[in-house]
Phi, psi and omega in degrees: 000143183257146178245142175261158178299132181103343182284146178294136173282138171295143189296149177072023167252171183290332179293329177281330184276323179094164183294312187284337172298313181296309183301320176297321178298324186283323187270346186302132171071019178297136177296145174288159180222144182304329185275354186247117183264331174228121177260213184291146181117355177241184178293333178208154173281156173230124172223153184267128184257134178257106184094210175273152174265141179232140186221140175215149179230141174229150176236139178242122182244129171306128184088349174252306181265341182192159166239141184295333176277354172256337185232115176295151186305321174297321177290324183289325176293319180295321185290322181293320179287322183300313183295329176280319182295332184290332169295328176288319172310314189291344172270001180077018184253181187244136178291148177234308187213152187234136169239140186230127175252133187228130175249130177218149170291149181293349179257015176291133174300138178302323174304323179293320179294319174307312183292318177300315187294324180299316184294323178296315182291325176303309183285334170299316179296316180295329180281338187079029180241158179259142168275111192249000178151192183165208182208150181230134181212158177274137178208174179293309182245164178283119171235136178239115175247125172242128178256123173250130175254135176232184181220147178272346184054037177089001182268158176272126184287157188273123185258173181278345195260015184255000182303135184240146170302125186108348177286164168259160180251129178219160180228156174225123181122204184245141185234127175091349182294308180302312184295322178293325175302308177304322181298317178299309179298328184287346178257013172087010182253171180229019184219146003294139184295324183297337180269328173299316181292323176301320171297322184289322187216106176296149171259090188287131175281076184295140188087349179284332177298313179289327172306308178302312183301315176294332176274004179087028176307133182268332176206150183205157183202155170265143181268099180254321183256355182138144180297321179297310176309309186288317170301331178294337174297315182296312180302313180297309190294332183261345178075035183229174174250138179246120180247119181268138179253107186295335181294349180273347185277132166268112181265112186288156181310310183308317180294321178298319185298315179293318181294322175295326186281336185254357180069027183247134172304121184303331186286341173303310174311310187292318185278334186233357182280127174262185179060025169274329181054047164286172171248140181229132184217164175250139189227147165297144184309130180094354182259005187287125181292157190302322183275001175277141175261119172290128177228003183182184184227160177256121179236174178279147182139177180303140183301137185160177181240124169252159172237114193049045174080000175236161171297133180287145194265015178220177177304138183282348184163197189270143176219116188296342186242006180217105186254000000 
């Protein structure tokens, strides 16, 4: 049900509670963090940076990035933090503080906001970051903007531009799961459940970014738009060619099941499916950490990404303005 300005709000909605009442519910009892000297309640938060600071922001828009009937509020809160925190991982840095900007319709139930806030807190805890503030406003749709601030703790961040000819390419996390989950939901199904849940909540491999940096990673990125698309950013920034070996990918059974049901090559989910937020990096040969899966090499040639030595015959991933 939609409400017009001036109408009485139904009890237990954000419209009935008001902006500051909602903010109080979200921020009440937030745990203190060593890096934060001033948290919510002032004009700005203050946190202490160890080394260089790194910052990233992500926006989730209802109807573009998610549907409320597909993603429960708690998972949405976790997802919003996870997608931004993954960028800090990809720099080989550590998450420190989180700011959340939230737009919601005034007829959203307070219980939905409570669940969203719970998810935000849970993912902040998983990432090792503190929720330090944000902003709240009324709007037609739910929009969540999350800014994550991190620290290098004296280390040099890992950029996209450092890949070298002779490096190997390896990833850590899951590939294709979220894309397959979206394919399931788009067809009106909720099974395999494990893929639906992968779409609802990406599993960021927290700590793996610093692990890769300590192992000598030369370039790194998180897989948000698709493995081929995101490796393309490394190839362009580094001026190298990346060649993936499809025989090195382990395609799990749930992806095979969805591929068979939809008539899609299961490798297409792995190569072009986004929003898993795995990490993919380039390493000098012999420097790959144990839990990372080697899937390709960096070669000389025109910047780009090849699959088994050839150009891939489909879109490499998601682009908001080119479909």
